[in-house]
N, C-alpha and C positions, 0 to 999 in steps of 0.2 A: 491631092488636096496640097494647101502650101498651109504651111507654119510662118506668123510673124513672128518675130522674135525683135522685143526693144529694148534697148540698152545693148546693141548685136555688140559693140566694139567693148563693152566694160568687163569689169572685173569676171562675173560668171555668165556675163553674157555671151562671150565669144567662146564657150566653152559648149554653151547651150547649140550654138550655132555649130559648131564641129561635131561635136556628136550627132545631129540628126542628119547631118552630111553624110555621115560615115554608114548611118542604119538607112542612106538612101531615099529619103524624106526630102521633100521639095519645098526651099527655104528663103524665105524673104528676109533681110535684115533693115530695122530701121537703122540709120546712123546720122547723125549732124553732118559727120562730112565723108561721106561715103570713097571717095577720092584717097581716104588714108584708112581706110578701114583695113586692111590687111586680112581678108576673110577669106576661106577657101576658095577655088574655082568654085561656078556652078550659082553660088548663092546670090541672088537677086536681091541689088542694093538699092534701099529706096531713101532720099534724102529725109527727117524728121525729126521729133521728139515726141515722147509720150504725153510729154507736158503739155501738150496742146494738140488734143485728141479732136478738137475742131477742123483742124488741118490733114488728115488721115483718113478722107474720106479712098483716095485712091491705095493708099496702101491697106486697107483692109477689103478691098474689093478683091475676093477670091478665096479669103482667106479663113479656113473651118479650126484654127486651134489657132492658140495665142500664149505668145510667155509675155511674163511683165517682171521685173525688175521694179522693184520702190525704191524709185531715189527721191533727193531732195524737190522739193516742188509738188512732186505724185498726190499728196494728201490733199491737195486742193481738186484736182481735175480729176482722181482714179475713180471715183461714180461713175463720173461721164464719160469716161474711157470705155468703160467697162461695158455699159450701158450704150455707146456707139457700135462694140464690138458684137454684142449679141446681136441687136439688129442690123449689122453686115452680115450676118450668117456663123459668128464665132459660136462653136458648139462644145469646147474642152479649151482649159485655159490655166495653166501654172501662175504662180507666183513666187517670189524670192522674196519673202517678208524683209520690212526696214526693221524689225527687231523687237515688234509690237504691231497687236493686229488694227491696222489704221482704219480709213473709210474705203480705201482699193482694196483691204482683206476683205473688209467686211459687205463690199458690194459684192464681189466675187464668189462672196460664198452664198448669196442671196438673191442671184441671177437665173437662176432655172437649168445652169446649163453644166456642165461638169468638169469639176475645179480641183485642184491640188495645189494645197499650200506649203513649200518649202522655209523650217523654217532654222536654217544654218545659226550655230553658234560664231567663235570666232575665228575668220578666215586666219589659214597660213599665210598669206600673203601679204597679214598685217606686217611681219619680218622684213618687208620692202622698205619698210622706213627708216631700218639699222643700216641700207646699204650705206650710206653717206660717212656715218660715224663710224664705221668698222673701216672702210678702207680708210678712211683720216684718222682714226688713232688705236684702232684695235680694241675697241669699246661699245655697248648700247648702253646708254641711259634712257632707263625705266620707270615711274615712281615705284610700282608693284613688282612682288614676285610671287605669285598665285597662280595655281593649278589651272590649263586652261585647254580644254580637249579638241583644239584647236581641228580644222578641217577643210582639205585638200577644194579650192574651189572648182577645180578639174570636175572633181565627186558632184559639186552642187551641182554644176553641170548635166550630167551624166544622168543623176537623179531627176533634174527637169524634164531632161529630154526624153526619159523612158515614160516618165508620168503620158507625156504629150503623146508617144511613139503606141504605146499598148494601153489593152483596156485595165480595170481593177484598181483605179489608182482616185477615180471619183469620191470628193469630198475625203481626202486624206488629209493627214498633218503631218508631214513630215521631220521630227525634228532630226536636226543633221549635226556631226560631230566625226571629227577624227576616227585612231584605233586605239589611241593613248594620252592620256592626261598628262601635260606633260609644264612646269612653272617653267617662268623666265630664263631662270637659269638652265633649268633642262636643253630649251629649246637654244640656248647660245653655246651650250656646250656640242649641242649636235654638228651646229654651222662651225662652231673651230673644229671640231672632229674633221668634217670634209674641208676645211680650209688646210687644216695641219697646222693651223698654231691656236695659241690662248686667244681666248675674246672676254674683257671685262667687262661686268654689270656696273654702270655706277646709278645708283638712286638720284632722281631726283624730287622736288617734289609735286603732290598735287596742281599746286598752282604753277610750277613753271611748265609741270604738263597740258595745262589749258592755256597757257601763254603760247606755248610752242603749237597751239593747233591752230588758235588766233593768228600766230602771223604764217600760218599757208592759208589763210582765208576761212578758217571754217567760223562759222557765228556762235556765236558767246555759246547759247543755247544746245547746240550739237556739240561743242566745245565740251562743256561742262556734265553734260548727256553721258558723253562717250570715256570722259573719268571718270565720273563717276563708276559706271558700269564697270571697268577693269578695277575701279578698287573695293567690287563685290560681287564677281560674278555671278549669277543665278545657278544652282544645281545642275542646271541642265547644261550650262557651257561647263560647269567643271566634272561630269558625269559622262563618261564613253556610251554613246546608244551607238546599237549595231544596225540602225535604219539604213543606212545606205549600202551596207555586207547584202542584208534581207531584199533591197527593192532590184541590189543589180548583178546580185550573184557572186561575188568577188570580194574582197576584203578590200575596207577604206584603203586609201593611201596614206602614207605615213607622212612623217612633217619630214626625214631624212629623202625620204624620195622626193619631195616637192623643192628640200635643198637642191638634190641633185640636177634637179632643173633649171636654179638660177642662178648657179653659183657664179656663173658669169658677174651677176650684180653686186656681188659682193668682193672681188678682187679687182687686181690695182690699183693705183692710187686717181 
């Protein structure tokens, strides 16, 4: 039985792939650029994108399980993707939501096959946006200093792989957080301790944060949504949830563990 992972080289998708491979599953990975995918040996690489479901007939051939990551552009075609997957013989699906229950998430819940929705809160990997300023100036520039139970993207991938590979997760909605609720300053302190130097926090305005995203090519609506979310995170994002540990049978990974895995990104000049 083959598992198709869409967004296979993305922030969480590559962790889904790695965990499925570790479990001995047959994995087909969808990527816009397979030549640069850098996925584990044995993974079948297929060129394509889940935002063009009409092109995925071959990719879905023989697939019985499907993982979807909600990304920009998916809402317009997500229902079609789910329908085509079911018609092709997919009988179990997982989805990492896009921050809200949109058309793809709804279509999956109404598909008639087994489904599991993952609702991770803030990713630990958001801290990678600090790397340039930490290296250059020893400072992090953010508009808010609020608590967030940030979750390791590898744990998100592991929960998705578990739901795909094991029975007992159908119809479940999993809120995913890390094991600690940390403010921005507290996360910066963890990073500074690992680097062996002090890292400062320079608070910028809400508009400066929006402008920074716009400069990176983020659409206006998305930039305003992201900054607005961080200005007042929902209680689910501030509060530690033990779902990761319950599903995986091990503790969720800490921010300190995440930092140790990515420390080279913050070092040097």
